[in-house]
PDB file of N, H, CA, C and O in Angstrom:
ATOM      1  N   MET A   1     -23.912  -1.619   8.485  1.00  0.00           N
ATOM      2  CA  MET A   1     -23.067  -2.005   6.835  1.00  0.00           C
ATOM      3  C   MET A   1     -23.205  -0.748   6.185  1.00  0.00           C
ATOM      4  O   MET A   1     -24.298  -0.310   5.825  1.00  0.00           O
ATOM      5  N   GLY A   2     -21.899  -0.035   5.995  1.00  0.00           N
ATOM      6  H   GLY A   2     -21.011  -0.390   6.288  1.00  0.00           H
ATOM      7  CA  GLY A   2     -22.306   0.831   5.213  1.00  0.00           C
ATOM      8  C   GLY A   2     -22.385   1.361   3.631  1.00  0.00           C
ATOM      9  O   GLY A   2     -21.476   0.764   3.054  1.00  0.00           O
ATOM     10  N   GLN A   3     -22.768   1.838   3.107  1.00  0.00           N
ATOM     11  H   GLN A   3     -23.506   2.323   3.576  1.00  0.00           H
ATOM     12  CA  GLN A   3     -23.204   2.084   1.586  1.00  0.00           C
ATOM     13  C   GLN A   3     -22.293   3.194   0.378  1.00  0.00           C
ATOM     14  O   GLN A   3     -22.446   4.412   0.466  1.00  0.00           O
ATOM     15  N   VAL A   4     -21.627   2.750  -0.402  1.00  0.00           N
ATOM     16  H   VAL A   4     -21.502   1.761  -0.474  1.00  0.00           H
ATOM     17  CA  VAL A   4     -21.074   3.791  -1.219  1.00  0.00           C
ATOM     18  C   VAL A   4     -21.039   3.197  -2.761  1.00  0.00           C
ATOM     19  O   VAL A   4     -20.926   2.201  -3.475  1.00  0.00           O
ATOM     20  N   THR A   5     -21.219   4.554  -2.690  1.00  0.00           N
ATOM     21  H   THR A   5     -21.311   5.363  -2.110  1.00  0.00           H
ATOM     22  CA  THR A   5     -21.129   4.635  -4.352  1.00  0.00           C
ATOM     23  C   THR A   5     -20.143   5.089  -4.832  1.00  0.00           C
ATOM     24  O   THR A   5     -19.575   6.115  -4.456  1.00  0.00           O
ATOM     25  N   ILE A   6     -19.673   4.048  -6.135  1.00  0.00           N
ATOM     26  H   ILE A   6     -20.134   3.215  -6.440  1.00  0.00           H
ATOM     27  CA  ILE A   6     -18.552   4.634  -6.985  1.00  0.00           C
ATOM     28  C   ILE A   6     -18.950   4.575  -8.106  1.00  0.00           C
ATOM     29  O   ILE A   6     -19.916   3.896  -8.453  1.00  0.00           O
ATOM     30  N   TYR A   7     -18.002   5.549  -9.122  1.00  0.00           N
ATOM     31  H   TYR A   7     -17.218   6.101  -8.840  1.00  0.00           H
ATOM     32  CA  TYR A   7     -18.298   5.593 -10.332  1.00  0.00           C
ATOM     33  C   TYR A   7     -17.141   5.290 -11.271  1.00  0.00           C
ATOM     34  O   TYR A   7     -16.171   6.047 -11.250  1.00  0.00           O
ATOM     35  N   LEU A   8     -17.166   4.092 -12.216  1.00  0.00           N
ATOM     36  H   LEU A   8     -17.955   3.477 -12.233  1.00  0.00           H
ATOM     37  CA  LEU A   8     -16.466   3.248 -13.441  1.00  0.00           C
ATOM     38  C   LEU A   8     -16.551   3.689 -14.616  1.00  0.00           C
ATOM     39  O   LEU A   8     -17.659   4.047 -15.015  1.00  0.00           O
ATOM     40  N   ASP A   9     -15.712   3.754 -15.246  1.00  0.00           N
ATOM     41  H   ASP A   9     -14.812   3.463 -14.922  1.00  0.00           H
ATOM     42  CA  ASP A   9     -15.887   3.940 -16.966  1.00  0.00           C
ATOM     43  C   ASP A   9     -16.305   2.350 -17.169  1.00  0.00           C
ATOM     44  O   ASP A   9     -16.150   1.344 -16.477  1.00  0.00           O
ATOM     45  N   SER A  10     -16.837   2.583 -18.301  1.00  0.00           N
ATOM     46  H   SER A  10     -16.963   3.400 -18.863  1.00  0.00           H
ATOM     47  CA  SER A  10     -17.678   1.046 -18.969  1.00  0.00           C
ATOM     48  C   SER A  10     -16.281  -0.243 -18.900  1.00  0.00           C
ATOM     49  O   SER A  10     -16.280  -1.384 -18.437  1.00  0.00           O
ATOM     50  N   GLU A  11     -15.125   0.622 -19.628  1.00  0.00           N
ATOM     51  H   GLU A  11     -15.126   1.548 -20.005  1.00  0.00           H
ATOM     52  CA  GLU A  11     -14.104  -0.970 -19.687  1.00  0.00           C
ATOM     53  C   GLU A  11     -13.755  -1.062 -18.026  1.00  0.00           C
ATOM     54  O   GLU A  11     -13.756  -2.238 -17.665  1.00  0.00           O
ATOM     55  N   THR A  12     -13.548  -0.401 -17.266  1.00  0.00           N
ATOM     56  H   THR A  12     -13.547   0.555 -17.560  1.00  0.00           H
ATOM     57  CA  THR A  12     -13.284  -0.521 -15.890  1.00  0.00           C
ATOM     58  C   THR A  12     -14.216  -1.489 -14.683  1.00  0.00           C
ATOM     59  O   THR A  12     -13.799  -2.145 -13.729  1.00  0.00           O
ATOM     60  N   GLU A  13     -15.625  -1.258 -15.181  1.00  0.00           N
ATOM     61  H   GLU A  13     -15.963  -0.724 -15.956  1.00  0.00           H
ATOM     62  CA  GLU A  13     -16.376  -1.572 -14.592  1.00  0.00           C
ATOM     63  C   GLU A  13     -17.083  -3.157 -15.712  1.00  0.00           C
ATOM     64  O   GLU A  13     -18.105  -3.809 -15.498  1.00  0.00           O
ATOM     65  N   ALA A  14     -16.605  -3.237 -16.242  1.00  0.00           N
ATOM     66  H   ALA A  14     -15.774  -2.707 -16.416  1.00  0.00           H
ATOM     67  CA  ALA A  14     -16.569  -4.747 -17.147  1.00  0.00           C
ATOM     68  C   ALA A  14     -15.478  -5.250 -16.602  1.00  0.00           C
ATOM     69  O   ALA A  14     -15.728  -6.408 -16.266  1.00  0.00           O
ATOM     70  N   LYS A  15     -14.096  -4.877 -16.277  1.00  0.00           N
ATOM     71  H   LYS A  15     -13.893  -3.936 -16.550  1.00  0.00           H
ATOM     72  CA  LYS A  15     -13.220  -6.096 -15.983  1.00  0.00           C
ATOM     73  C   LYS A  15     -13.796  -6.509 -14.554  1.00  0.00           C
ATOM     74  O   LYS A  15     -13.867  -7.661 -14.126  1.00  0.00           O
ATOM     75  N   ALA A  16     -14.226  -5.240 -13.841  1.00  0.00           N
ATOM     76  H   ALA A  16     -14.168  -4.304 -14.189  1.00  0.00           H
ATOM     77  CA  ALA A  16     -14.136  -5.700 -12.177  1.00  0.00           C
ATOM     78  C   ALA A  16     -15.733  -6.808 -12.219  1.00  0.00           C
ATOM     79  O   ALA A  16     -15.714  -7.797 -11.488  1.00  0.00           O
ATOM     80  N   ARG A  17     -16.820  -6.584 -12.962  1.00  0.00           N
ATOM     81  H   ARG A  17     -16.835  -5.781 -13.557  1.00  0.00           H
ATOM     82  CA  ARG A  17     -17.194  -7.623 -12.925  1.00  0.00           C
ATOM     83  C   ARG A  17     -17.113  -8.880 -13.148  1.00  0.00           C
ATOM     84  O   ARG A  17     -17.603  -9.835 -12.545  1.00  0.00           O
ATOM     85  N   ALA A  18     -16.142  -8.787 -14.497  1.00  0.00           N
ATOM     86  H   ALA A  18     -15.743  -8.012 -14.987  1.00  0.00           H
ATOM     87  CA  ALA A  18     -15.947 -10.466 -15.022  1.00  0.00           C
ATOM     88  C   ALA A  18     -14.999 -10.936 -13.933  1.00  0.00           C
ATOM     89  O   ALA A  18     -15.084 -12.065 -13.450  1.00  0.00           O
ATOM     90  N   ALA A  19     -13.943  -9.889 -13.497  1.00  0.00           N
ATOM     91  H   ALA A  19     -13.875  -8.971 -13.889  1.00  0.00           H
ATOM     92  CA  ALA A  19     -13.309 -10.769 -12.209  1.00  0.00           C
ATOM     93  C   ALA A  19     -14.026 -11.220 -11.206  1.00  0.00           C
ATOM     94  O   ALA A  19     -13.679 -12.340 -10.832  1.00  0.00           O
ATOM     95  N   ALA A  20     -15.352 -10.502 -10.345  1.00  0.00           N
ATOM     96  H   ALA A  20     -15.634  -9.592 -10.648  1.00  0.00           H
ATOM     97  CA  ALA A  20     -15.692 -10.792  -9.599  1.00  0.00           C
ATOM     98  C   ALA A  20     -16.447 -12.074 -10.277  1.00  0.00           C
ATOM     99  O   ALA A  20     -16.142 -13.109  -9.685  1.00  0.00           O
ATOM    100  N   ARG A  21     -17.480 -12.307 -11.517  1.00  0.00           N
ATOM    101  H   ARG A  21     -17.728 -11.466 -11.998  1.00  0.00           H
ATOM    102  CA  ARG A  21     -17.785 -13.439 -11.319  1.00  0.00           C
ATOM    103  C   ARG A  21     -16.873 -14.928 -12.252  1.00  0.00           C
ATOM    104  O   ARG A  21     -17.364 -16.002 -12.598  1.00  0.00           O
ATOM    105  N   ALA A  22     -15.365 -14.394 -12.438  1.00  0.00           N
ATOM    106  H   ALA A  22     -14.966 -13.521 -12.157  1.00  0.00           H
ATOM    107  CA  ALA A  22     -14.668 -15.323 -12.599  1.00  0.00           C
ATOM    108  C   ALA A  22     -14.173 -16.130 -10.814  1.00  0.00           C
ATOM    109  O   ALA A  22     -13.493 -17.154 -10.873  1.00  0.00           O
ATOM    110  N   GLU A  23     -14.560 -15.594  -9.413  1.00  0.00           N
ATOM    111  H   GLU A  23     -15.113 -14.762  -9.364  1.00  0.00           H
ATOM    112  CA  GLU A  23     -14.314 -15.641  -8.151  1.00  0.00           C
ATOM    113  C   GLU A  23     -15.470 -15.693  -7.594  1.00  0.00           C
ATOM    114  O   GLU A  23     -15.628 -15.457  -6.397  1.00  0.00           O
ATOM    115  N   GLY A  24     -16.384 -15.998  -8.371  1.00  0.00           N
ATOM    116  H   GLY A  24     -16.255 -16.190  -9.344  1.00  0.00           H
ATOM    117  CA  GLY A  24     -17.882 -16.604  -8.221  1.00  0.00           C
ATOM    118  C   GLY A  24     -18.550 -15.557  -6.838  1.00  0.00           C
ATOM    119  O   GLY A  24     -19.446 -16.044  -6.148  1.00  0.00           O
ATOM    120  N   LEU A  25     -18.104 -14.326  -6.572  1.00  0.00           N
ATOM    121  H   LEU A  25     -17.376 -13.930  -7.133  1.00  0.00           H
ATOM    122  CA  LEU A  25     -18.550 -13.654  -5.875  1.00  0.00           C
ATOM    123  C   LEU A  25     -19.351 -12.091  -6.457  1.00  0.00           C
ATOM    124  O   LEU A  25     -18.936 -11.439  -7.416  1.00  0.00           O
ATOM    125  N   PRO A  26     -20.194 -11.841  -5.867  1.00  0.00           N
ATOM    126  CA  PRO A  26     -20.846 -10.497  -6.039  1.00  0.00           C
ATOM    127  C   PRO A  26     -19.956  -9.343  -5.898  1.00  0.00           C
ATOM    128  O   PRO A  26     -19.152  -9.147  -4.987  1.00  0.00           O
ATOM    129  N   LEU A  27     -20.303  -8.286  -7.351  1.00  0.00           N
ATOM    130  H   LEU A  27     -20.956  -8.445  -8.091  1.00  0.00           H
ATOM    131  CA  LEU A  27     -19.281  -7.450  -7.431  1.00  0.00           C
ATOM    132  C   LEU A  27     -19.017  -6.721  -6.311  1.00  0.00           C
ATOM    133  O   LEU A  27     -17.941  -6.135  -6.185  1.00  0.00           O
ATOM    134  N   SER A  28     -19.956  -6.684  -5.403  1.00  0.00           N
ATOM    135  H   SER A  28     -20.830  -7.159  -5.505  1.00  0.00           H
ATOM    136  CA  SER A  28     -20.185  -5.749  -4.049  1.00  0.00           C
ATOM    137  C   SER A  28     -19.020  -6.836  -3.190  1.00  0.00           C
ATOM    138  O   SER A  28     -18.192  -6.013  -2.798  1.00  0.00           O
ATOM    139  N   LYS A  29     -18.789  -7.490  -2.959  1.00  0.00           N
ATOM    140  H   LYS A  29     -19.461  -8.159  -3.278  1.00  0.00           H
ATOM    141  CA  LYS A  29     -18.266  -8.228  -2.292  1.00  0.00           C
ATOM    142  C   LYS A  29     -16.756  -8.456  -2.348  1.00  0.00           C
ATOM    143  O   LYS A  29     -15.975  -8.403  -1.398  1.00  0.00           O
ATOM    144  N   TRP A  30     -16.395  -8.802  -4.045  1.00  0.00           N
ATOM    145  H   TRP A  30     -17.030  -8.845  -4.817  1.00  0.00           H
ATOM    146  CA  TRP A  30     -15.183  -8.251  -4.934  1.00  0.00           C
ATOM    147  C   TRP A  30     -14.699  -7.185  -4.498  1.00  0.00           C
ATOM    148  O   TRP A  30     -13.692  -7.199  -3.789  1.00  0.00           O
ATOM    149  N   VAL A  31     -15.078  -6.506  -4.705  1.00  0.00           N
ATOM    150  H   VAL A  31     -15.896  -6.495  -5.281  1.00  0.00           H
ATOM    151  CA  VAL A  31     -14.637  -5.012  -4.618  1.00  0.00           C
ATOM    152  C   VAL A  31     -14.064  -4.843  -2.940  1.00  0.00           C
ATOM    153  O   VAL A  31     -13.114  -4.123  -2.632  1.00  0.00           O
ATOM    154  N   ALA A  32     -15.004  -5.809  -1.803  1.00  0.00           N
ATOM    155  H   ALA A  32     -15.776  -6.394  -2.053  1.00  0.00           H
ATOM    156  CA  ALA A  32     -14.801  -5.240  -0.299  1.00  0.00           C
ATOM    157  C   ALA A  32     -13.258  -5.742  -0.325  1.00  0.00           C
ATOM    158  O   ALA A  32     -12.208  -5.110  -0.204  1.00  0.00           O
ATOM    159  N   GLY A  33     -13.539  -7.204  -0.541  1.00  0.00           N
ATOM    160  H   GLY A  33     -14.392  -7.717  -0.639  1.00  0.00           H
ATOM    161  CA  GLY A  33     -12.477  -7.723  -0.826  1.00  0.00           C
ATOM    162  C   GLY A  33     -10.728  -6.264  -1.210  1.00  0.00           C
ATOM    163  O   GLY A  33      -9.844  -5.686  -0.579  1.00  0.00           O
ATOM    164  N   ARG A  34     -11.136  -6.373  -2.321  1.00  0.00           N
ATOM    165  H   ARG A  34     -11.854  -6.843  -2.834  1.00  0.00           H
ATOM    166  CA  ARG A  34      -9.407  -5.597  -2.920  1.00  0.00           C
ATOM    167  C   ARG A  34      -9.733  -4.475  -2.217  1.00  0.00           C
ATOM    168  O   ARG A  34      -8.560  -4.104  -2.185  1.00  0.00           O
ATOM    169  N   ILE A  35     -10.157  -3.833  -1.779  1.00  0.00           N
ATOM    170  H   ILE A  35     -11.110  -4.135  -1.805  1.00  0.00           H
ATOM    171  CA  ILE A  35     -10.027  -2.807  -0.376  1.00  0.00           C
ATOM    172  C   ILE A  35      -9.523  -3.255   0.906  1.00  0.00           C
ATOM    173  O   ILE A  35      -8.562  -2.645   1.375  1.00  0.00           O
ATOM    174  N   ARG A  36      -9.923  -4.035   1.418  1.00  0.00           N
ATOM    175  H   ARG A  36     -10.704  -4.530   1.037  1.00  0.00           H
ATOM    176  CA  ARG A  36      -9.344  -4.689   3.054  1.00  0.00           C
ATOM    177  C   ARG A  36      -7.807  -5.358   1.978  1.00  0.00           C
ATOM    178  O   ARG A  36      -6.740  -4.896   2.380  1.00  0.00           O
ATOM    179  N   ARG A  37      -7.712  -6.115   1.022  1.00  0.00           N
ATOM    180  H   ARG A  37      -8.580  -6.490   0.695  1.00  0.00           H
ATOM    181  CA  ARG A  37      -6.334  -6.679   0.702  1.00  0.00           C
ATOM    182  C   ARG A  37      -5.331  -4.958   0.537  1.00  0.00           C
ATOM    183  O   ARG A  37      -4.151  -4.931   0.887  1.00  0.00           O
ATOM    184  N   ARG A  38      -5.836  -4.040   0.135  1.00  0.00           N
ATOM    185  H   ARG A  38      -6.794  -4.062  -0.150  1.00  0.00           H
ATOM    186  CA  ARG A  38      -5.006  -2.814  -0.357  1.00  0.00           C
ATOM    187  C   ARG A  38      -4.596  -1.589   0.723  1.00  0.00           C
ATOM    188  O   ARG A  38      -3.745  -0.699   0.750  1.00  0.00           O
ATOM    189  N   ALA A  39      -6.023  -2.194   1.869  1.00  0.00           N
ATOM    190  H   ALA A  39      -6.714  -2.917   1.847  1.00  0.00           H
ATOM    191  CA  ALA A  39      -6.000  -1.375   2.628  1.00  0.00           C
ATOM    192  C   ALA A  39      -5.412  -1.623   4.229  1.00  0.00           C
ATOM    193  O   ALA A  39      -5.706  -0.896   5.178  1.00  0.00           O
ATOM    194  N   ARG A  40      -4.650  -2.641   4.284  1.00  0.00           N
ATOM    195  H   ARG A  40      -4.412  -3.231   3.513  1.00  0.00           H
ATOM    196  CA  ARG A  40      -4.235  -3.490   5.275  1.00  0.00           C
ATOM    197  C   ARG A  40      -2.909  -2.119   5.872  1.00  0.00           C
ATOM    198  O   ARG A  40      -2.289  -1.310   5.183  1.00  0.00           O
ATOM    199  N   GLY A  41      -2.881  -2.338   7.319  1.00  0.00           N
ATOM    200  H   GLY A  41      -3.385  -2.996   7.879  1.00  0.00           H
ATOM    201  CA  GLY A  41      -1.643  -1.417   7.950  1.00  0.00           C
ATOM    202  C   GLY A  41      -0.223  -2.229   7.864  1.00  0.00           C
ATOM    203  O   GLY A  41       0.581  -1.968   8.760  1.00  0.00           O
ATOM    204  N   GLU A  42       0.063  -2.935   7.136  1.00  0.00           N
ATOM    205  H   GLU A  42      -0.590  -3.147   6.409  1.00  0.00           H
ATOM    206  CA  GLU A  42       1.073  -3.279   7.303  1.00  0.00           C
ATOM    207  C   GLU A  42       1.955  -3.712   5.715  1.00  0.00           C
ATOM    208  O   GLU A  42       1.310  -4.282   4.835  1.00  0.00           O
ATOM    209  N   TRP A  43       3.344  -3.394   5.514  1.00  0.00           N
ATOM    210  H   TRP A  43       3.868  -2.931   6.229  1.00  0.00           H
ATOM    211  CA  TRP A  43       3.458  -3.837   4.616  1.00  0.00           C
ATOM    212  C   TRP A  43       3.781  -4.696   3.640  1.00  0.00           C
ATOM    213  O   TRP A  43       4.007  -5.836   4.048  1.00  0.00           O
ATOM    214  N   PRO A  44       3.883  -4.516   2.419  1.00  0.00           N
ATOM    215  CA  PRO A  44       3.415  -5.985   1.312  1.00  0.00           C
ATOM    216  C   PRO A  44       4.594  -6.776   2.167  1.00  0.00           C
ATOM    217  O   PRO A  44       5.175  -6.313   3.148  1.00  0.00           O
ATOM    218  N   GLU A  45       4.797  -7.993   1.607  1.00  0.00           N
ATOM    219  H   GLU A  45       4.324  -8.370   0.810  1.00  0.00           H
ATOM    220  CA  GLU A  45       5.461  -9.273   1.898  1.00  0.00           C
ATOM    221  C   GLU A  45       7.240  -8.526   0.932  1.00  0.00           C
ATOM    222  O   GLU A  45       8.415  -8.329   1.243  1.00  0.00           O
ATOM    223  N   ALA A  46       6.337  -8.363  -0.308  1.00  0.00           N
ATOM    224  H   ALA A  46       5.383  -8.522  -0.561  1.00  0.00           H
ATOM    225  CA  ALA A  46       7.790  -8.181  -0.949  1.00  0.00           C
ATOM    226  C   ALA A  46       7.983  -6.686  -0.954  1.00  0.00           C
ATOM    227  O   ALA A  46       8.281  -6.155  -2.024  1.00  0.00           O
ATOM    228  N   VAL A  47       7.829  -5.878   0.242  1.00  0.00           N
ATOM    229  H   VAL A  47       7.586  -6.310   1.111  1.00  0.00           H
ATOM    230  CA  VAL A  47       8.750  -4.563   0.489  1.00  0.00           C
ATOM    231  C   VAL A  47       9.343  -5.119   1.689  1.00  0.00           C
ATOM    232  O   VAL A  47      10.572  -5.047   1.709  1.00  0.00           O
ATOM    233  N   ARG A  48       8.770  -5.676   2.732  1.00  0.00           N
ATOM    234  H   ARG A  48       7.772  -5.735   2.716  1.00  0.00           H
ATOM    235  CA  ARG A  48       9.679  -6.532   3.752  1.00  0.00           C
ATOM    236  C   ARG A  48      10.680  -7.250   3.366  1.00  0.00           C
ATOM    237  O   ARG A  48      11.687  -7.381   4.062  1.00  0.00           O
ATOM    238  N   ALA A  49      10.514  -7.858   2.097  1.00  0.00           N
ATOM    239  H   ALA A  49       9.696  -7.752   1.532  1.00  0.00           H
ATOM    240  CA  ALA A  49      11.730  -8.405   1.736  1.00  0.00           C
ATOM    241  C   ALA A  49      13.176  -8.043   1.659  1.00  0.00           C
ATOM    242  O   ALA A  49      14.243  -8.616   1.880  1.00  0.00           O
ATOM    243  N   LEU A  50      12.731  -6.696   1.198  1.00  0.00           N
ATOM    244  H   LEU A  50      11.864  -6.231   1.018  1.00  0.00           H
ATOM    245  CA  LEU A  50      13.911  -5.540   0.980  1.00  0.00           C
ATOM    246  C   LEU A  50      14.643  -5.741   2.183  1.00  0.00           C
ATOM    247  O   LEU A  50      15.807  -6.119   2.048  1.00  0.00           O
ATOM    248  N   ALA A  51      14.153  -5.546   3.460  1.00  0.00           N
ATOM    249  H   ALA A  51      13.207  -5.239   3.570  1.00  0.00           H
ATOM    250  CA  ALA A  51      15.498  -5.268   4.384  1.00  0.00           C
ATOM    251  C   ALA A  51      16.496  -5.778   4.057  1.00  0.00           C
ATOM    252  O   ALA A  51      16.524  -6.866   3.482  1.00  0.00           O
ATOM    253  N   GLY A  52      17.522  -5.093   4.358  1.00  0.00           N
ATOM    254  H   GLY A  52      17.499  -4.210   4.825  1.00  0.00           H
ATOM    255  CA  GLY A  52      18.597  -5.240   4.449  1.00  0.00           C
ATOM    256  C   GLY A  52      19.075  -5.561   2.852  1.00  0.00           C
ATOM    257  O   GLY A  52      20.198  -6.045   2.712  1.00  0.00           O
ATOM    258  N   ALA A  53      18.147  -5.272   1.490  1.00  0.00           N
ATOM    259  H   ALA A  53      17.235  -4.878   1.604  1.00  0.00           H
ATOM    260  CA  ALA A  53      18.892  -5.632   0.768  1.00  0.00           C
ATOM    261  C   ALA A  53      20.072  -4.608   0.093  1.00  0.00           C
ATOM    262  O   ALA A  53      20.505  -4.624  -1.059  1.00  0.00           O
ATOM    263  N   TRP A  54      20.365  -3.889   0.999  1.00  0.00           N
ATOM    264  H   TRP A  54      20.014  -3.876   1.935  1.00  0.00           H
ATOM    265  CA  TRP A  54      21.087  -2.333   0.710  1.00  0.00           C
ATOM    266  C   TRP A  54      22.793  -2.982   1.539  1.00  0.00           C
ATOM    267  O   TRP A  54      23.142  -2.583   2.650  1.00  0.00           O
ATOM    268  N   PRO A  55      23.205  -3.487   1.125  1.00  0.00           N
ATOM    269  CA  PRO A  55      24.991  -4.169   2.178  1.00  0.00           C
ATOM    270  C   PRO A  55      25.647  -2.735   2.340  1.00  0.00           C
ATOM    271  O   PRO A  55      26.616  -2.657   3.096  1.00  0.00           O
ATOM    272  N   ASP A  56      25.111  -1.366   1.565  1.00  0.00           N
ATOM    273  H   ASP A  56      24.324  -1.429   0.951  1.00  0.00           H
ATOM    274  CA  ASP A  56      26.551  -0.212   2.198  1.00  0.00           C
ATOM    275  C   ASP A  56      25.653   1.014   2.387  1.00  0.00           C
ATOM    276  O   ASP A  56      25.861   2.222   2.278  1.00  0.00           O
ATOM    277  N   LEU A  57      24.527   0.242   2.724  1.00  0.00           N
ATOM    278  H   LEU A  57      24.358  -0.740   2.813  1.00  0.00           H
ATOM    279  CA  LEU A  57      23.545   1.478   3.515  1.00  0.00           C
ATOM    280  C   LEU A  57      23.743   1.261   4.902  1.00  0.00           C
ATOM    281  O   LEU A  57      23.656   0.168   5.463  1.00  0.00           O
ATOM    282  N   PRO A  58      24.121   2.793   5.647  1.00  0.00           N
ATOM    283  CA  PRO A  58      24.631   2.475   6.901  1.00  0.00           C
ATOM    284  C   PRO A  58      23.633   2.031   7.809  1.00  0.00           C
ATOM    285  O   PRO A  58      22.499   1.864   7.361  1.00  0.00           O
ATOM    286  N   SER A  59      23.831   1.840   8.849  1.00  0.00           N
ATOM    287  H   SER A  59      24.752   1.976   9.213  1.00  0.00           H
ATOM    288  CA  SER A  59      23.140   1.336   9.943  1.00  0.00           C
ATOM    289  C   SER A  59      22.577   2.554  10.782  1.00  0.00           C
ATOM    290  O   SER A  59      23.137   3.633  10.588  1.00  0.00           O
ATOM    291  N   ALA A  60      21.417   2.504  11.796  1.00  0.00           N
ATOM    292  H   ALA A  60      20.962   1.627  11.954  1.00  0.00           H
ATOM    293  CA  ALA A  60      21.142   3.236  12.286  1.00  0.00           C
ATOM    294  C   ALA A  60      21.804   4.277  13.057  1.00  0.00           C
ATOM    295  O   ALA A  60      21.835   5.502  13.169  1.00  0.00           O
ATOM    296  N   GLU A  61      22.456   2.939  13.661  1.00  0.00           N
ATOM    297  H   GLU A  61      22.431   1.943  13.570  1.00  0.00           H
ATOM    298  CA  GLU A  61      23.293   3.513  15.112  1.00  0.00           C
ATOM    299  C   GLU A  61      24.408   4.370  14.131  1.00  0.00           C
ATOM    300  O   GLU A  61      25.013   5.359  14.545  1.00  0.00           O
ATOM    301  N   ARG A  62      24.533   3.917  13.026  1.00  0.00           N
ATOM    302  H   ARG A  62      24.042   3.113  12.690  1.00  0.00           H
ATOM    303  CA  ARG A  62      25.799   4.728  12.122  1.00  0.00           C
ATOM    304  C   ARG A  62      25.668   5.674  12.015  1.00  0.00           C
ATOM    305  O   ARG A  62      26.632   6.437  11.959  1.00  0.00           O
ATOM    306  N   ILE A  63      24.034   6.219  11.910  1.00  0.00           N
ATOM    307  H   ILE A  63      23.251   5.599  11.956  1.00  0.00           H
ATOM    308  CA  ILE A  63      23.734   7.275  11.253  1.00  0.00           C
ATOM    309  C   ILE A  63      23.751   8.118  12.336  1.00  0.00           C
ATOM    310  O   ILE A  63      24.013   9.312  12.193  1.00  0.00           O
ATOM    311  N   ARG A  64      23.393   7.420  13.861  1.00  0.00           N
ATOM    312  H   ARG A  64      23.180   6.450  13.977  1.00  0.00           H
ATOM    313  CA  ARG A  64      22.737   8.621  14.786  1.00  0.00           C
ATOM    314  C   ARG A  64      24.088   9.190  15.573  1.00  0.00           C
ATOM    315  O   ARG A  64      24.069  10.184  16.299  1.00  0.00           O
ATOM    316  N   LYS A  65      25.346   8.324  15.280  1.00  0.00           N
ATOM    317  H   LYS A  65      25.361   7.516  14.690  1.00  0.00           H
ATOM    318  CA  LYS A  65      26.626   8.853  15.789  1.00  0.00           C
ATOM    319  C   LYS A  65      26.824   9.511  14.999  1.00  0.00           C
ATOM    320  O   LYS A  65      27.272  10.284  15.846  1.00  0.00           O
ATOM    321  N   SER A  66      26.991  10.206  13.816  1.00  0.00           N
ATOM    322  H   SER A  66      26.628   9.578  13.128  1.00  0.00           H
ATOM    323  CA  SER A  66      27.202  11.335  12.821  1.00  0.00           C
ATOM    324  C   SER A  66      27.400  12.776  13.816  1.00  0.00           C
ATOM    325  O   SER A  66      26.448  13.385  14.304  1.00  0.00           O
ATOM    326  N   GLU A  67      28.841  13.156  13.988  1.00  0.00           N
ATOM    327  H   GLU A  67      29.615  12.662  13.592  1.00  0.00           H
ATOM    328  CA  GLU A  67      29.393  14.670  13.990  1.00  0.00           C
ATOM    329  C   GLU A  67      28.326  15.680  13.581  1.00  0.00           C
ATOM    330  O   GLU A  67      28.069  16.665  14.273  1.00  0.00           O
ATOM    331  N   ALA A  68      27.816  15.447  12.619  1.00  0.00           N
ATOM    332  H   ALA A  68      28.025  14.647  12.056  1.00  0.00           H
ATOM    333  CA  ALA A  68      27.345  16.116  11.509  1.00  0.00           C
ATOM    334  C   ALA A  68      26.485  17.342  12.328  1.00  0.00           C
ATOM    335  O   ALA A  68      25.785  16.940  13.257  1.00  0.00           O
ATOM    336  N   LYS A  69      26.486  18.203  12.165  1.00  0.00           N
ATOM    337  H   LYS A  69      27.054  18.530  11.410  1.00  0.00           H
ATOM    338  CA  LYS A  69      25.684  18.982  12.754  1.00  0.00           C
ATOM    339  C   LYS A  69      24.101  19.230  11.953  1.00  0.00           C
ATOM    340  O   LYS A  69      23.822  19.404  10.766  1.00  0.00           O
ATOM    341  N   ASP A  70      23.267  19.158  13.165  1.00  0.00           N
ATOM    342  H   ASP A  70      23.493  19.016  14.129  1.00  0.00           H
ATOM    343  CA  ASP A  70      22.266  19.463  11.920  1.00  0.00           C
ATOM    344  C   ASP A  70      21.609  21.025  11.418  1.00  0.00           C
ATOM    345  O   ASP A  70      22.047  22.010  12.014  1.00  0.00           O
ATOM    346  N   ILE A  71      20.649  21.216  10.413  1.00  0.00           N
ATOM    347  H   ILE A  71      20.294  20.417   9.929  1.00  0.00           H
ATOM    348  CA  ILE A  71      20.794  22.193  10.015  1.00  0.00           C
ATOM    349  C   ILE A  71      19.817  23.359  11.161  1.00  0.00           C
ATOM    350  O   ILE A  71      20.083  23.012  12.311  1.00  0.00           O
ATOM    351  N   THR A  72      19.013  24.338  11.167  1.00  0.00           N
ATOM    352  H   THR A  72      18.797  24.621  10.232  1.00  0.00           H
ATOM    353  CA  THR A  72      18.050  24.712  11.975  1.00  0.00           C
ATOM    354  C   THR A  72      17.144  24.581  11.281  1.00  0.00           C
ATOM    355  O   THR A  72      17.148  24.988  10.120  1.00  0.00           O
ATOM    356  N   ARG A  73      16.094  23.945  11.865  1.00  0.00           N
ATOM    357  H   ARG A  73      16.090  23.615  12.809  1.00  0.00           H
ATOM    358  CA  ARG A  73      14.876  23.968  11.556  1.00  0.00           C
ATOM    359  C   ARG A  73      13.736  25.235  11.459  1.00  0.00           C
ATOM    360  O   ARG A  73      13.537  26.035  12.373  1.00  0.00           O
ATOM    361  N   GLY A  74      13.193  25.236  10.444  1.00  0.00           N
ATOM    362  H   GLY A  74      13.355  24.586   9.702  1.00  0.00           H
ATOM    363  CA  GLY A  74      12.122  26.053  10.111  1.00  0.00           C
ATOM    364  C   GLY A  74      11.155  26.220  10.589  1.00  0.00           C
ATOM    365  O   GLY A  74      10.591  25.128  10.645  1.00  0.00           O
ATOM    366  N   ARG A  75      10.325  27.272  11.169  1.00  0.00           N
ATOM    367  H   ARG A  75      10.783  28.159  11.123  1.00  0.00           H
ATOM    368  CA  ARG A  75       8.853  26.895  11.328  1.00  0.00           C
ATOM    369  C   ARG A  75       7.562  26.710  10.277  1.00  0.00           C
ATOM    370  O   ARG A  75       7.491  27.234   9.165  1.00  0.00           O
ATOM    371  N   VAL A  76       6.786  26.036  10.753  1.00  0.00           N
ATOM    372  H   VAL A  76       6.843  25.610  11.656  1.00  0.00           H
ATOM    373  CA  VAL A  76       6.250  25.687   9.047  1.00  0.00           C
ATOM    374  C   VAL A  76       4.610  26.102   9.733  1.00  0.00           C
ATOM    375  O   VAL A  76       3.613  26.068   9.012  1.00  0.00           O
TER     376      VAL A  76
END
């Protein structure tokens, strides 16, 4: 198991400790749980729910059928 040192200002530390205590967890487990939830590899449900929310957005097929000429790409 890895060990990480983080530096928090007093107010943030107090809030984190209070939140961990309210959930009945040691601070390290509370922090690890927060990181796991935030660092997952998928979009949150609130973002996924936006799919199709813009009815005037052209479909991918329509965009791909565009006859507009691409600009010449520069080297990076």
